[in-house]
mmCIF file of the C-alpha atoms, coordinates in Angstrom:
data_MODEL
# 
_entry.id   MODEL 
# 
loop_
_atom_site.group_PDB 
_atom_site.id 
_atom_site.type_symbol 
_atom_site.label_atom_id 
_atom_site.label_alt_id 
_atom_site.label_comp_id 
_atom_site.label_asym_id 
_atom_site.label_entity_id 
_atom_site.label_seq_id 
_atom_site.pdbx_PDB_ins_code 
_atom_site.Cartn_x 
_atom_site.Cartn_y 
_atom_site.Cartn_z 
_atom_site.occupancy 
_atom_site.B_iso_or_equiv 
_atom_site.pdbx_formal_charge 
_atom_site.auth_seq_id 
_atom_site.auth_comp_id 
_atom_site.auth_asym_id 
_atom_site.auth_atom_id 
_atom_site.pdbx_PDB_model_num 
ATOM 1   C CA . MET A 1 1   ? -11.080 -13.277 -4.040  1.00 0.00 ? 1   MET A CA 1 
ATOM 2   C CA . GLN A 1 2   ? -8.313  -12.348 -1.632  1.00 0.00 ? 2   GLN A CA 1 
ATOM 3   C CA . ALA A 1 3   ? -7.597  -9.010  0.066   1.00 0.00 ? 3   ALA A CA 1 
ATOM 4   C CA . TYR A 1 4   ? -4.523  -8.102  2.081   1.00 0.00 ? 4   TYR A CA 1 
ATOM 5   C CA . ILE A 1 5   ? -4.627  -5.240  4.571   1.00 0.00 ? 5   ILE A CA 1 
ATOM 6   C CA . LEU A 1 6   ? -1.359  -3.786  5.849   1.00 0.00 ? 6   LEU A CA 1 
ATOM 7   C CA . LEU A 1 7   ? -1.654  -1.268  8.637   1.00 0.00 ? 7   LEU A CA 1 
ATOM 8   C CA . ASP A 1 8   ? 0.766   0.584   10.830  1.00 0.00 ? 8   ASP A CA 1 
ATOM 9   C CA . GLY A 1 9   ? 0.414   -1.052  14.242  1.00 0.00 ? 9   GLY A CA 1 
ATOM 10  C CA . GLU A 1 10  ? 2.504   1.661   15.859  1.00 0.00 ? 10  GLU A CA 1 
ATOM 11  C CA . TYR A 1 11  ? -0.360  4.130   15.359  1.00 0.00 ? 11  TYR A CA 1 
ATOM 12  C CA . ALA A 1 12  ? -3.225  2.026   16.728  1.00 0.00 ? 12  ALA A CA 1 
ATOM 13  C CA . THR A 1 13  ? -5.593  4.929   17.362  1.00 0.00 ? 13  THR A CA 1 
ATOM 14  C CA . PRO A 1 14  ? -9.378  4.731   17.726  1.00 0.00 ? 14  PRO A CA 1 
ATOM 15  C CA . ARG A 1 15  ? -9.642  6.249   14.221  1.00 0.00 ? 15  ARG A CA 1 
ATOM 16  C CA . LEU A 1 16  ? -7.480  3.462   12.781  1.00 0.00 ? 16  LEU A CA 1 
ATOM 17  C CA . GLU A 1 17  ? -9.560  0.793   14.517  1.00 0.00 ? 17  GLU A CA 1 
ATOM 18  C CA . LYS A 1 18  ? -12.761 2.320   13.132  1.00 0.00 ? 18  LYS A CA 1 
ATOM 19  C CA . LEU A 1 19  ? -11.257 2.543   9.632   1.00 0.00 ? 19  LEU A CA 1 
ATOM 20  C CA . ASP A 1 20  ? -9.937  -1.018  9.816   1.00 0.00 ? 20  ASP A CA 1 
ATOM 21  C CA . GLU A 1 21  ? -13.369 -2.371  10.772  1.00 0.00 ? 21  GLU A CA 1 
ATOM 22  C CA . LEU A 1 22  ? -14.996 -0.344  7.974   1.00 0.00 ? 22  LEU A CA 1 
ATOM 23  C CA . VAL A 1 23  ? -12.579 -1.640  5.325   1.00 0.00 ? 23  VAL A CA 1 
ATOM 24  C CA . LYS A 1 24  ? -12.951 -5.250  6.512   1.00 0.00 ? 24  LYS A CA 1 
ATOM 25  C CA . ARG A 1 25  ? -16.743 -4.925  6.487   1.00 0.00 ? 25  ARG A CA 1 
ATOM 26  C CA . VAL A 1 26  ? -16.824 -3.464  2.949   1.00 0.00 ? 26  VAL A CA 1 
ATOM 27  C CA . LEU A 1 27  ? -14.405 -6.062  1.583   1.00 0.00 ? 27  LEU A CA 1 
ATOM 28  C CA . GLY A 1 28  ? -16.220 -8.868  3.382   1.00 0.00 ? 28  GLY A CA 1 
ATOM 29  C CA . GLN A 1 29  ? -19.545 -7.782  1.867   1.00 0.00 ? 29  GLN A CA 1 
ATOM 30  C CA . LYS A 1 30  ? -17.906 -7.972  -1.553  1.00 0.00 ? 30  LYS A CA 1 
ATOM 31  C CA . GLY A 1 31  ? -16.880 -11.585 -0.905  1.00 0.00 ? 31  GLY A CA 1 
ATOM 32  C CA . PHE A 1 32  ? -13.193 -11.094 -0.138  1.00 0.00 ? 32  PHE A CA 1 
ATOM 33  C CA . MET A 1 33  ? -11.250 -13.399 2.135   1.00 0.00 ? 33  MET A CA 1 
ATOM 34  C CA . ILE A 1 34  ? -9.158  -10.984 4.219   1.00 0.00 ? 34  ILE A CA 1 
ATOM 35  C CA . THR A 1 35  ? -5.656  -11.313 5.589   1.00 0.00 ? 35  THR A CA 1 
ATOM 36  C CA . GLU A 1 36  ? -4.420  -8.501  7.807   1.00 0.00 ? 36  GLU A CA 1 
ATOM 37  C CA . LYS A 1 37  ? -0.953  -7.578  9.019   1.00 0.00 ? 37  LYS A CA 1 
ATOM 38  C CA . ARG A 1 38  ? -0.256  -5.028  11.736  1.00 0.00 ? 38  ARG A CA 1 
ATOM 39  C CA . LEU A 1 39  ? 3.218   -3.757  10.995  1.00 0.00 ? 39  LEU A CA 1 
ATOM 40  C CA . THR A 1 40  ? 5.573   -2.889  13.843  1.00 0.00 ? 40  THR A CA 1 
ATOM 41  C CA . PRO A 1 41  ? 8.905   -1.091  13.448  1.00 0.00 ? 41  PRO A CA 1 
ATOM 42  C CA . GLN A 1 42  ? 10.798  -3.938  15.108  1.00 0.00 ? 42  GLN A CA 1 
ATOM 43  C CA . GLU A 1 43  ? 9.934   -6.568  12.516  1.00 0.00 ? 43  GLU A CA 1 
ATOM 44  C CA . LEU A 1 44  ? 11.316  -4.930  9.365   1.00 0.00 ? 44  LEU A CA 1 
ATOM 45  C CA . ASP A 1 45  ? 14.859  -3.906  8.593   1.00 0.00 ? 45  ASP A CA 1 
ATOM 46  C CA . PHE A 1 46  ? 15.338  -0.919  6.346   1.00 0.00 ? 46  PHE A CA 1 
ATOM 47  C CA . CYS A 1 47  ? 16.095  -1.384  2.658   1.00 0.00 ? 47  CYS A CA 1 
ATOM 48  C CA . ARG A 1 48  ? 19.870  -1.484  2.205   1.00 0.00 ? 48  ARG A CA 1 
ATOM 49  C CA . GLY A 1 49  ? 19.740  -0.269  -1.371  1.00 0.00 ? 49  GLY A CA 1 
ATOM 50  C CA . CYS A 1 50  ? 21.856  -3.264  -2.351  1.00 0.00 ? 50  CYS A CA 1 
ATOM 51  C CA . PHE A 1 51  ? 19.620  -4.259  -5.291  1.00 0.00 ? 51  PHE A CA 1 
ATOM 52  C CA . GLY A 1 52  ? 20.052  -7.891  -4.253  1.00 0.00 ? 52  GLY A CA 1 
ATOM 53  C CA . CYS A 1 53  ? 16.335  -8.367  -4.917  1.00 0.00 ? 53  CYS A CA 1 
ATOM 54  C CA . TRP A 1 54  ? 17.034  -7.564  -8.562  1.00 0.00 ? 54  TRP A CA 1 
ATOM 55  C CA . VAL A 1 55  ? 20.379  -9.302  -9.157  1.00 0.00 ? 55  VAL A CA 1 
ATOM 56  C CA . LYS A 1 56  ? 21.077  -11.897 -6.423  1.00 0.00 ? 56  LYS A CA 1 
ATOM 57  C CA . THR A 1 57  ? 17.606  -13.236 -5.618  1.00 0.00 ? 57  THR A CA 1 
ATOM 58  C CA . PRO A 1 58  ? 15.313  -11.771 -8.317  1.00 0.00 ? 58  PRO A CA 1 
ATOM 59  C CA . GLY A 1 59  ? 11.861  -11.117 -6.933  1.00 0.00 ? 59  GLY A CA 1 
ATOM 60  C CA . GLU A 1 60  ? 12.794  -11.670 -3.302  1.00 0.00 ? 60  GLU A CA 1 
ATOM 61  C CA . CYS A 1 61  ? 14.561  -9.407  -0.825  1.00 0.00 ? 61  CYS A CA 1 
ATOM 62  C CA . VAL A 1 62  ? 17.898  -10.658 0.503   1.00 0.00 ? 62  VAL A CA 1 
ATOM 63  C CA . ILE A 1 63  ? 16.957  -9.436  3.995   1.00 0.00 ? 63  ILE A CA 1 
ATOM 64  C CA . LYS A 1 64  ? 15.321  -12.267 5.913   1.00 0.00 ? 64  LYS A CA 1 
ATOM 65  C CA . ASP A 1 65  ? 12.506  -10.704 7.915   1.00 0.00 ? 65  ASP A CA 1 
ATOM 66  C CA . SER A 1 66  ? 8.707   -10.378 7.750   1.00 0.00 ? 66  SER A CA 1 
ATOM 67  C CA . MET A 1 67  ? 8.751   -8.561  4.417   1.00 0.00 ? 67  MET A CA 1 
ATOM 68  C CA . ALA A 1 68  ? 9.137   -11.753 2.383   1.00 0.00 ? 68  ALA A CA 1 
ATOM 69  C CA . ASP A 1 69  ? 5.841   -13.035 3.818   1.00 0.00 ? 69  ASP A CA 1 
ATOM 70  C CA . ILE A 1 70  ? 4.178   -9.633  3.361   1.00 0.00 ? 70  ILE A CA 1 
ATOM 71  C CA . ASN A 1 71  ? 5.267   -9.371  -0.287  1.00 0.00 ? 71  ASN A CA 1 
ATOM 72  C CA . ARG A 1 72  ? 4.205   -12.934 -1.031  1.00 0.00 ? 72  ARG A CA 1 
ATOM 73  C CA . ALA A 1 73  ? 0.781   -12.435 0.562   1.00 0.00 ? 73  ALA A CA 1 
ATOM 74  C CA . MET A 1 74  ? 0.255   -9.137  -1.252  1.00 0.00 ? 74  MET A CA 1 
ATOM 75  C CA . MET A 1 75  ? 1.267   -10.487 -4.640  1.00 0.00 ? 75  MET A CA 1 
ATOM 76  C CA . ASN A 1 76  ? -1.126  -13.417 -4.182  1.00 0.00 ? 76  ASN A CA 1 
ATOM 77  C CA . SER A 1 77  ? -4.006  -11.056 -3.387  1.00 0.00 ? 77  SER A CA 1 
ATOM 78  C CA . ASP A 1 78  ? -6.456  -9.330  -5.680  1.00 0.00 ? 78  ASP A CA 1 
ATOM 79  C CA . VAL A 1 79  ? -6.347  -6.125  -3.670  1.00 0.00 ? 79  VAL A CA 1 
ATOM 80  C CA . ALA A 1 80  ? -3.722  -4.698  -1.298  1.00 0.00 ? 80  ALA A CA 1 
ATOM 81  C CA . VAL A 1 81  ? -4.990  -2.081  1.143   1.00 0.00 ? 81  VAL A CA 1 
ATOM 82  C CA . TYR A 1 82  ? -2.580  0.082   3.125   1.00 0.00 ? 82  TYR A CA 1 
ATOM 83  C CA . LEU A 1 83  ? -3.940  1.942   6.161   1.00 0.00 ? 83  LEU A CA 1 
ATOM 84  C CA . THR A 1 84  ? -1.528  4.643   7.241   1.00 0.00 ? 84  THR A CA 1 
ATOM 85  C CA . PRO A 1 85  ? -1.495  7.682   9.449   1.00 0.00 ? 85  PRO A CA 1 
ATOM 86  C CA . VAL A 1 86  ? -0.603  10.843  7.589   1.00 0.00 ? 86  VAL A CA 1 
ATOM 87  C CA . VAL A 1 87  ? 2.512   12.321  9.193   1.00 0.00 ? 87  VAL A CA 1 
ATOM 88  C CA . PHE A 1 88  ? 3.782   15.655  7.858   1.00 0.00 ? 88  PHE A CA 1 
ATOM 89  C CA . GLY A 1 89  ? 1.750   15.126  4.679   1.00 0.00 ? 89  GLY A CA 1 
ATOM 90  C CA . GLN A 1 90  ? 3.138   11.649  3.993   1.00 0.00 ? 90  GLN A CA 1 
ATOM 91  C CA . PHE A 1 91  ? 2.606   8.064   5.005   1.00 0.00 ? 91  PHE A CA 1 
ATOM 92  C CA . SER A 1 92  ? 4.181   6.928   8.255   1.00 0.00 ? 92  SER A CA 1 
ATOM 93  C CA . ALA A 1 93  ? 7.809   5.809   8.530   1.00 0.00 ? 93  ALA A CA 1 
ATOM 94  C CA . ASN A 1 94  ? 6.733   2.178   9.005   1.00 0.00 ? 94  ASN A CA 1 
ATOM 95  C CA . MET A 1 95  ? 4.597   2.301   5.870   1.00 0.00 ? 95  MET A CA 1 
ATOM 96  C CA . LYS A 1 96  ? 7.365   4.039   3.917   1.00 0.00 ? 96  LYS A CA 1 
ATOM 97  C CA . ASN A 1 97  ? 9.714   1.258   4.931   1.00 0.00 ? 97  ASN A CA 1 
ATOM 98  C CA . ALA A 1 98  ? 7.218   -1.371  3.751   1.00 0.00 ? 98  ALA A CA 1 
ATOM 99  C CA . LEU A 1 99  ? 6.739   0.472   0.451   1.00 0.00 ? 99  LEU A CA 1 
ATOM 100 C CA . ASP A 1 100 ? 10.508  0.690   -0.054  1.00 0.00 ? 100 ASP A CA 1 
ATOM 101 C CA . ARG A 1 101 ? 10.803  -3.018  0.648   1.00 0.00 ? 101 ARG A CA 1 
ATOM 102 C CA . TRP A 1 102 ? 8.203   -3.753  -2.063  1.00 0.00 ? 102 TRP A CA 1 
ATOM 103 C CA . ILE A 1 103 ? 10.942  -3.216  -4.684  1.00 0.00 ? 103 ILE A CA 1 
ATOM 104 C CA . PRO A 1 104 ? 11.440  -6.962  -5.450  1.00 0.00 ? 104 PRO A CA 1 
ATOM 105 C CA . ASN A 1 105 ? 8.067   -6.822  -7.212  1.00 0.00 ? 105 ASN A CA 1 
ATOM 106 C CA . ILE A 1 106 ? 9.326   -4.424  -9.888  1.00 0.00 ? 106 ILE A CA 1 
ATOM 107 C CA . LEU A 1 107 ? 12.092  -4.723  -12.459 1.00 0.00 ? 107 LEU A CA 1 
ATOM 108 C CA . PRO A 1 108 ? 15.379  -2.773  -12.418 1.00 0.00 ? 108 PRO A CA 1 
ATOM 109 C CA . PHE A 1 109 ? 14.713  -1.122  -15.785 1.00 0.00 ? 109 PHE A CA 1 
ATOM 110 C CA . PHE A 1 110 ? 13.167  2.302   -16.340 1.00 0.00 ? 110 PHE A CA 1 
ATOM 111 C CA . ILE A 1 111 ? 10.221  3.190   -18.531 1.00 0.00 ? 111 ILE A CA 1 
ATOM 112 C CA . ALA A 1 112 ? 8.812   6.640   -19.258 1.00 0.00 ? 112 ALA A CA 1 
ATOM 113 C CA . ARG A 1 113 ? 5.336   7.599   -18.128 1.00 0.00 ? 113 ARG A CA 1 
ATOM 114 C CA . ALA A 1 114 ? 3.024   9.767   -20.194 1.00 0.00 ? 114 ALA A CA 1 
ATOM 115 C CA . ASP A 1 115 ? 3.818   12.762  -17.946 1.00 0.00 ? 115 ASP A CA 1 
ATOM 116 C CA . GLY A 1 116 ? 7.550   12.415  -18.664 1.00 0.00 ? 116 GLY A CA 1 
ATOM 117 C CA . SER A 1 117 ? 8.502   10.925  -15.303 1.00 0.00 ? 117 SER A CA 1 
ATOM 118 C CA . THR A 1 118 ? 10.156  7.533   -15.116 1.00 0.00 ? 118 THR A CA 1 
ATOM 119 C CA . MET A 1 119 ? 9.205   4.385   -13.274 1.00 0.00 ? 119 MET A CA 1 
ATOM 120 C CA . HIS A 1 120 ? 10.176  0.756   -12.953 1.00 0.00 ? 120 HIS A CA 1 
ATOM 121 C CA . PRO A 1 121 ? 7.944   -1.730  -14.777 1.00 0.00 ? 121 PRO A CA 1 
ATOM 122 C CA . ALA A 1 122 ? 6.130   -4.462  -12.900 1.00 0.00 ? 122 ALA A CA 1 
ATOM 123 C CA . ARG A 1 123 ? 7.925   -7.778  -12.459 1.00 0.00 ? 123 ARG A CA 1 
ATOM 124 C CA . TYR A 1 124 ? 4.700   -9.739  -12.752 1.00 0.00 ? 124 TYR A CA 1 
ATOM 125 C CA . GLU A 1 125 ? 2.009   -9.646  -15.407 1.00 0.00 ? 125 GLU A CA 1 
ATOM 126 C CA . LYS A 1 126 ? -0.802  -9.244  -12.874 1.00 0.00 ? 126 LYS A CA 1 
ATOM 127 C CA . ASN A 1 127 ? -0.633  -7.270  -9.641  1.00 0.00 ? 127 ASN A CA 1 
ATOM 128 C CA . PRO A 1 128 ? -2.982  -6.551  -6.773  1.00 0.00 ? 128 PRO A CA 1 
ATOM 129 C CA . GLN A 1 129 ? -5.115  -3.446  -6.986  1.00 0.00 ? 129 GLN A CA 1 
ATOM 130 C CA . PHE A 1 130 ? -3.443  -0.894  -4.712  1.00 0.00 ? 130 PHE A CA 1 
ATOM 131 C CA . VAL A 1 131 ? -5.548  1.127   -2.252  1.00 0.00 ? 131 VAL A CA 1 
ATOM 132 C CA . MET A 1 132 ? -3.851  3.533   0.160   1.00 0.00 ? 132 MET A CA 1 
ATOM 133 C CA . ILE A 1 133 ? -6.042  5.091   2.812   1.00 0.00 ? 133 ILE A CA 1 
ATOM 134 C CA . GLY A 1 134 ? -4.586  7.848   4.951   1.00 0.00 ? 134 GLY A CA 1 
ATOM 135 C CA . TYR A 1 135 ? -6.055  9.030   8.227   1.00 0.00 ? 135 TYR A CA 1 
ATOM 136 C CA . GLY A 1 136 ? -5.272  11.473  10.986  1.00 0.00 ? 136 GLY A CA 1 
ATOM 137 C CA . ASP A 1 137 ? -6.644  14.081  13.317  1.00 0.00 ? 137 ASP A CA 1 
ATOM 138 C CA . GLY A 1 138 ? -6.172  17.829  12.919  1.00 0.00 ? 138 GLY A CA 1 
ATOM 139 C CA . LEU A 1 139 ? -4.665  17.623  9.450   1.00 0.00 ? 139 LEU A CA 1 
ATOM 140 C CA . THR A 1 140 ? -4.727  20.608  7.128   1.00 0.00 ? 140 THR A CA 1 
ATOM 141 C CA . ASP A 1 141 ? -5.959  20.542  3.546   1.00 0.00 ? 141 ASP A CA 1 
ATOM 142 C CA . GLU A 1 142 ? -2.312  20.987  2.542   1.00 0.00 ? 142 GLU A CA 1 
ATOM 143 C CA . ASP A 1 143 ? -1.356  17.811  4.480   1.00 0.00 ? 143 ASP A CA 1 
ATOM 144 C CA . ARG A 1 144 ? -4.098  15.843  2.733   1.00 0.00 ? 144 ARG A CA 1 
ATOM 145 C CA . GLU A 1 145 ? -3.191  17.183  -0.706  1.00 0.00 ? 145 GLU A CA 1 
ATOM 146 C CA . LEU A 1 146 ? 0.492   16.404  -0.186  1.00 0.00 ? 146 LEU A CA 1 
ATOM 147 C CA . PHE A 1 147 ? -0.386  12.866  0.933   1.00 0.00 ? 147 PHE A CA 1 
ATOM 148 C CA . VAL A 1 148 ? -2.500  12.258  -2.176  1.00 0.00 ? 148 VAL A CA 1 
ATOM 149 C CA . ASN A 1 149 ? 0.124   13.747  -4.530  1.00 0.00 ? 149 ASN A CA 1 
ATOM 150 C CA . ILE A 1 150 ? 3.062   11.797  -3.088  1.00 0.00 ? 150 ILE A CA 1 
ATOM 151 C CA . THR A 1 151 ? 1.164   8.532   -2.897  1.00 0.00 ? 151 THR A CA 1 
ATOM 152 C CA . THR A 1 152 ? -0.209  8.864   -6.423  1.00 0.00 ? 152 THR A CA 1 
ATOM 153 C CA . LYS A 1 153 ? 3.340   9.314   -7.720  1.00 0.00 ? 153 LYS A CA 1 
ATOM 154 C CA . HIS A 1 154 ? 4.404   6.124   -5.903  1.00 0.00 ? 154 HIS A CA 1 
ATOM 155 C CA . ARG A 1 155 ? 1.851   3.948   -7.649  1.00 0.00 ? 155 ARG A CA 1 
ATOM 156 C CA . SER A 1 156 ? -0.165  4.516   -10.774 1.00 0.00 ? 156 SER A CA 1 
ATOM 157 C CA . ASN A 1 157 ? -2.466  1.506   -10.580 1.00 0.00 ? 157 ASN A CA 1 
ATOM 158 C CA . GLY A 1 158 ? -4.407  2.349   -7.497  1.00 0.00 ? 158 GLY A CA 1 
ATOM 159 C CA . ALA A 1 159 ? -6.607  4.544   -5.452  1.00 0.00 ? 159 ALA A CA 1 
ATOM 160 C CA . VAL A 1 160 ? -5.589  7.033   -2.803  1.00 0.00 ? 160 VAL A CA 1 
ATOM 161 C CA . LEU A 1 161 ? -8.253  7.874   -0.244  1.00 0.00 ? 161 LEU A CA 1 
ATOM 162 C CA . PHE A 1 162 ? -8.393  9.876   2.937   1.00 0.00 ? 162 PHE A CA 1 
ATOM 163 C CA . TYR A 1 163 ? -10.473 8.819   5.932   1.00 0.00 ? 163 TYR A CA 1 
ATOM 164 C CA . ASP A 1 164 ? -11.666 11.718  8.054   1.00 0.00 ? 164 ASP A CA 1 
ATOM 165 C CA . GLY A 1 165 ? -14.164 9.730   10.110  1.00 0.00 ? 165 GLY A CA 1 
ATOM 166 C CA . ASP A 1 166 ? -16.971 9.813   7.537   1.00 0.00 ? 166 ASP A CA 1 
ATOM 167 C CA . ASP A 1 167 ? -17.816 6.126   7.073   1.00 0.00 ? 167 ASP A CA 1 
ATOM 168 C CA . GLN A 1 168 ? -20.375 6.721   4.326   1.00 0.00 ? 168 GLN A CA 1 
ATOM 169 C CA . ALA A 1 169 ? -18.010 8.817   2.206   1.00 0.00 ? 169 ALA A CA 1 
ATOM 170 C CA . THR A 1 170 ? -15.217 6.258   2.602   1.00 0.00 ? 170 THR A CA 1 
ATOM 171 C CA . GLU A 1 171 ? -17.523 3.361   1.784   1.00 0.00 ? 171 GLU A CA 1 
ATOM 172 C CA . LYS A 1 172 ? -18.732 5.207   -1.322  1.00 0.00 ? 172 LYS A CA 1 
ATOM 173 C CA . ALA A 1 173 ? -15.122 5.904   -2.366  1.00 0.00 ? 173 ALA A CA 1 
ATOM 174 C CA . LEU A 1 174 ? -14.204 2.227   -1.888  1.00 0.00 ? 174 LEU A CA 1 
ATOM 175 C CA . ASP A 1 175 ? -17.237 1.186   -3.942  1.00 0.00 ? 175 ASP A CA 1 
ATOM 176 C CA . ALA A 1 176 ? -15.911 3.341   -6.797  1.00 0.00 ? 176 ALA A CA 1 
ATOM 177 C CA . VAL A 1 177 ? -12.556 1.496   -6.833  1.00 0.00 ? 177 VAL A CA 1 
ATOM 178 C CA . SER A 1 178 ? -12.188 -1.508  -9.121  1.00 0.00 ? 178 SER A CA 1 
ATOM 179 C CA . LEU A 1 179 ? -11.155 -4.129  -6.567  1.00 0.00 ? 179 LEU A CA 1 
ATOM 180 C CA . ARG A 1 180 ? -9.549  -6.692  -8.854  1.00 0.00 ? 180 ARG A CA 1 
ATOM 181 C CA . ARG A 1 181 ? -6.073  -7.581  -10.034 1.00 0.00 ? 181 ARG A CA 1 
ATOM 182 C CA . THR A 1 182 ? -4.503  -5.194  -12.526 1.00 0.00 ? 182 THR A CA 1 
ATOM 183 C CA . GLU A 1 183 ? -2.246  -5.674  -15.497 1.00 0.00 ? 183 GLU A CA 1 
ATOM 184 C CA . GLY A 1 184 ? 0.691   -3.519  -16.435 1.00 0.00 ? 184 GLY A CA 1 
ATOM 185 C CA . GLU A 1 185 ? 1.989   -0.639  -14.349 1.00 0.00 ? 185 GLU A CA 1 
ATOM 186 C CA . VAL A 1 186 ? 2.267   -0.752  -10.577 1.00 0.00 ? 186 VAL A CA 1 
# 
């Protein structure tokens, strides 16, 4: 089993380091081989909105930077874990950029969700289980709730957790997540 951890290297706080070690320990105990990427703002261009990944090079971004390797590693993993600081109730700018650049892994068509919203279907039959873990100091309940709501809307096949320094609670929450490839929606 393979796990891929993407974290925002720009926010390398003691809390992130503690969370990173916790996640690696839990995944390691479950038998996962772990690949980790510390994302920096300098290594990714922003999505151009050109849709080249859908029409020119289906399944691969036309921008030649680190994202091609990140997408490939994630799509070949059973679980993809994102560790992100919560900034103004949302994931960090670096993580948002990485999420935007994930678009080659979905199709350009729209489908309707049960709640009436629309989404793009997955390009591939099987996808990694998505786990987004937010962290931060001095955040309000409103910040946490906004983070969970926004992130849940981004992906429907995953888990959204918040790390407030409680290792046992986070480990228990991770144990409750089905850490295996998913079929269908992303």
